[in-house]
C-alpha positions in Angstrom: 8.5 -6.5 19.1 5.8 -5.5 17.2 5.5 -6.7 13.8 4.8 -5.3 10.4 3.4 -7.0 6.9 4.2 -4.9 4.0 3.4 -6.3 0.7 5.1 -5.3 -2.6 8.4 -4.3 -0.2 10.5 -4.6 -2.9 10.5 -1.3 -4.8 9.6 2.4 -4.8 6.9 3.0 -2.4 6.9 -0.6 -0.5 10.4 -0.4 0.1 10.7 3.0 1.6 7.6 2.1 4.2 9.3 -1.4 5.2 12.8 0.7 6.0 10.9 3.6 7.7 8.9 0.9 9.8 12.4 -1.1 10.6 13.8 2.2 11.7 11.2 2.8 14.7 11.2 -0.6 15.8 9.0 -3.0 13.8 10.3 -6.9 12.5 9.1 -7.4 9.1 7.2 -9.8 7.1 8.2 -8.8 3.4 5.9 -10.0 0.1 7.1 -9.5 -3.3 6.2 -11.0 -6.5 9.5 -10.4 -8.8 11.3 -7.8 -6.8 13.3 -10.2 -4.8 16.5 -8.0 -5.3 14.9 -5.4 -3.7 13.3 -6.9 -0.4 16.6 -8.5 0.2 18.1 -5.4 0.6 15.7 -4.0 2.5 16.1 -7.2 4.8 19.5 -6.7 5.3 19.1 -3.2 6.5 17.0 -4.2 9.0 18.7 -6.9 10.4 21.4 -4.8 10.7 19.4 -2.6 12.9 18.2 -5.4 15.1 14.7 -6.4 13.5 13.4 -10.0 12.8 12.7 -10.1 9.0 10.9 -12.6 7.1 10.5 -12.7 3.0 7.7 -14.2 0.7 7.0 -14.3 -3.0 3.2 -14.8 -4.1 1.4 -13.8 -7.3 -1.3 -11.5 -5.4 -3.3 -11.2 -8.8 -4.7 -14.9 -8.1 -6.6 -16.4 -5.5 -4.0 -19.0 -4.7 -1.3 -16.4 -4.3 -3.0 -14.4 -1.6 -4.3 -17.6 0.6 -0.2 -18.9 0.3 0.8 -15.7 1.7 -1.5 -15.1 4.1 -1.2 -19.2 5.8 2.8 -18.4 5.4 2.4 -15.0 7.7 0.2 -17.3 10.1 2.4 -19.6 10.2 5.2 -17.9 12.0 3.2 -14.6 13.3 0.3 -15.3 15.4 0.2 -11.6 16.2 0.4 -8.9 13.7 0.5 -5.3 14.6 0.6 -3.3 11.0 -0.5 -4.8 8.0 0.1 -2.4 4.6 -1.6 -3.4 1.8 0.8 -1.5 -0.6 1.0 -4.0 -3.7 -0.7 -2.8 -7.2 -0.6 -2.4 -10.7 -0.7 1.0 -12.8 -1.4 0.8 -16.4 -2.4 3.2 -19.0 -5.2 1.9 -21.6 -7.7 3.4 -23.4 -11.7 2.3 -22.3 -12.0 0.7 -25.5 -9.0 -1.2 -25.1 -9.4 -2.8 -21.9 -10.3 -6.6 -21.9 -11.8 -8.6 -19.2 -8.5 -10.1 -18.4 -6.7 -6.6 -17.8 -10.1 -5.7 -15.7 -10.1 -8.8 -13.6 -6.0 -8.4 -13.1 -6.5 -5.0 -12.5 -9.2 -5.6 -9.7 -7.5 -8.8 -8.3 -4.1 -7.1 -7.0 -5.5 -3.6 -6.5 -8.8 -4.5 -4.6 -9.9 -8.0 -4.0 -6.1 -8.7 -2.5 -6.5 -6.3 0.0 -9.8 -7.6 0.9 -9.0 -11.1 1.3 -5.5 -10.7 2.5 -6.8 -8.7 5.5 -9.6 -11.2 6.2 -7.1 -13.8 6.2 -4.8 -12.0 8.5 -8.0 -10.9 10.8 -7.4 -13.3 13.6 -3.5 -12.2 14.1 -4.4 -8.6 14.1 -7.0 -8.8 16.5 -4.0 -10.9 18.9 -2.1 -7.2 18.5 -2.4 -4.9 21.2 -3.5 -1.5 19.2 -3.9 -3.5 15.4 -3.6 -1.1 11.9 -4.2 -1.8 8.4 -2.9 1.0 5.9 -4.5 0.6 2.4 -2.3 2.2 -0.5 -4.8 3.9 -2.7 -4.0 7.2 -4.9 -5.0 10.3 -6.2 -6.7 8.6 -9.5 -9.3 7.2 -7.5 -11.3 10.7 -6.9 -9.2 13.0 -9.4 -9.4 10.8 -12.3 -7.4 11.3 -15.9 -8.0 9.6 -19.0 -7.1 6.1 -20.0 -7.1 4.9 -16.7 -10.9 3.6 -16.2 -9.6 0.3 -14.4 -7.2 1.5 -12.3 -9.3 4.4 -10.6 -11.9 2.1 -10.0 -10.0 -0.1 -8.3 -8.3 2.4 -6.3 -12.2 4.2 -5.5 -13.2 0.7 -4.4 -10.2 0.4 -2.1 -11.3 4.0 -0.5 -14.7 2.2 0.5 -13.2 -1.1 1.5 -11.3 1.3 4.0 -14.2 3.4 5.5 -16.3 0.2 5.6 -13.6 -2.1 7.6 -12.5 0.9 9.8 -16.5 0.7 10.6 -16.9 -3.0 10.7 -13.5 -4.1 12.5 -13.7 -1.1 15.4 -13.1 -0.9 18.1 -10.0 -3.0 17.9 -8.7 -2.7 14.6 -8.2 0.6 12.7 -8.2 0.9 8.9 -6.8 4.2 7.1 -5.7 4.8 3.6 -2.8 7.0 2.1 -3.5 8.7 -1.2 -0.5 9.6 -2.8 -0.4 12.0 -5.3 2.7 11.7 -8.0 5.3 9.9 -6.3 8.7 9.8 -8.5 8.1 10.5 -12.2 7.2 7.3 -14.6 10.3 6.6 -16.6 8.2 7.0 -19.8 7.4 10.5 -18.7 8.8 13.2 -21.0 10.0 16.8 -19.6 6.5 18.3 -21.0 4.4 15.7 -19.3 6.6 16.0 -16.2 6.2 20.0 -16.1 2.5 19.8 -17.0 1.9 18.0 -13.7 4.2 20.1 -11.6 2.0 23.1 -12.6 -0.9 21.4 -11.1 0.8 20.6 -7.7 0.8 23.8 -5.1 4.0 22.5 -3.3 5.6 22.7 -6.4 7.7 19.0 -6.5 6.5 15.6 -6.9 6.4 13.4 -3.6 8.9 11.0 -2.9 8.3 7.5 -1.5 9.6 8.6 2.0 6.9 11.2 2.3 4.5 8.5 2.0 6.5 6.0 4.3 6.5 8.9 7.0 2.8 8.7 7.1 2.5 5.3 7.6 4.7 5.5 10.6 2.7 8.5 11.7 -0.4 6.3 11.9 1.2 3.6 13.2 3.0 5.1 16.4 1.3 8.8 16.9 -2.4 8.3 15.5 -4.1 6.0 17.9 -7.5 8.1 17.5 -7.3 8.3 13.7 -9.4 5.7 11.7 -11.5 5.7 8.4 -9.3 8.4 7.0 -7.9 8.7 3.5 -5.0 10.8 3.9 -3.6 12.8 0.7 0.5 12.9 0.4 0.1 15.0 -2.6 1.5 18.3 -2.3 -1.9 20.1 -2.1 -2.8 18.7 -5.4 -6.1 17.0 -4.6 -7.1 20.4 -2.8 -7.9 22.2 -6.1 -10.0 21.9 -9.3 
């Protein structure tokens, strides 16, 4: 049975990705920081499908957290077919209010963790028949908005990392990115903010976590010649100025 590692698997997009991979036949290694309840739900539903599931907690904002997760995964899974670097943080701050602590935390979770977790799990990826790494980026990496400088920089770096690894780790390991647009409105968005965003999406709706999950499954199961790409799942929002 193939194995997929999903970081940030307890909520939203990570949860949907993990469930979608379980439904198409993958055993799961689930990472969470705090969202253990959601991950336990994923584990229960995946096990009902006959899948093997292991769960690990770690703070990927620290080098120790990344190293402990990688060590735990390597100990029980000598081969990994899919690694989904989904865990991330999102924060709205004026540029002048971004401290070094804010900046380093953002970069640590959104960029450094995918970099060093992929590096640490590379032997296990290379041990699989057709390994795949999927990084979750964001429309904000290339279509920036005010008050998200550190967030946009972290995701732009992840896009470049995706392309760099697709070249360097070929031909054995494929590396791609999924770039969601608005996927579920943040709770603090009022009606006016929601309408303003919808007006900029040609398909006329926000995305769902399942929309993103289906793209990951496509890359894992149906796209053996796709690597080094950033696939937008945004209702054509990024196709217009």
